[in-house]
N, C-alpha and C positions, 0 to 999 in steps of 0.2 A: 504494500500499499504506500503510495507516495505521501510525502509530508510537506506541509507548508507552515513555516514559522514554528516548527516542532510539533505541530498538530496533524493528525490524520485528516487528509483532505475530505475523505468521505464523511467522517464524523462532523467536520465543520459544515459540510453541505446539509447533512441530516439535521443538525442543530438549526441552521438557517431556515430550512423548510418547515420544521416544527414551529419556529417562531412566527413564520408567516401564517401557518394554519391557526395558531392561537390568536394572532391579531385579527384574522378574518372572522373567526368565531366570535370574538369579543365584539367586533363591529356589527356583526349580524344580530347578536343578542341585544346590543344597545339600540339597534334600529326598531326593536319591538317595544322599547321602554318609553314610548312617546308620552310626554307630560311628566315623566319621572326622572328627568336628567337635570343635573345642576349645570350652572353656567360653566363654560370652559375654564374661566379664571379660577373658580372654586375647585374644579377637578384638578387643575394643575397645582394649586396650593396643597391639596390633599396628597397628591403624588410625590411632591417634594418631601413632605413629612414622612410618607411611607418609605421613601428611598433612604432615609436616615434612621429607620427603625431596625433594631436587631432581629425582628421577626420577618424582615423583607429578604426574599431570595429569588433572584431571576424572575421578577415580575409577579411573584406570588407572596401572599401573606401566610407565613407558617402558623400563625395563631388561628386563623379561621379557614384557611385553604383556598380563599378566593384569589382570583387574578386582581391585583390592585387597580389596574386600569378600569376594570368593570365596576368593582365596588365603589371606587372613588367617584365614579360618574353618576351614581344614583342618589337621589334625594332621600330616600327612605333607609339608607345604610349609614352606619357609623363605623369608626375604627373599633375593633374589638379590644384595643388597649386604651381607648378613650383619648387618643391623640388628636382626633378631629371629629 
């Protein structure tokens, strides 16, 4: 298997495809949440908080298991740690 920057090229491609699938699934689910979305500024503020949290890993909250992009976009959701 060829390597790029010390990483397996195939693994890097699989990771990239998985990230694209997750992003597409989040976008699809959010399109169904009409009327339940926060303003983009609020979402972005929440995501900054998430990214500095010890429970944040690869776009996921380890405390609740949600994709942070999804949870931070919804009006009826809060941070399970009370950070937002």
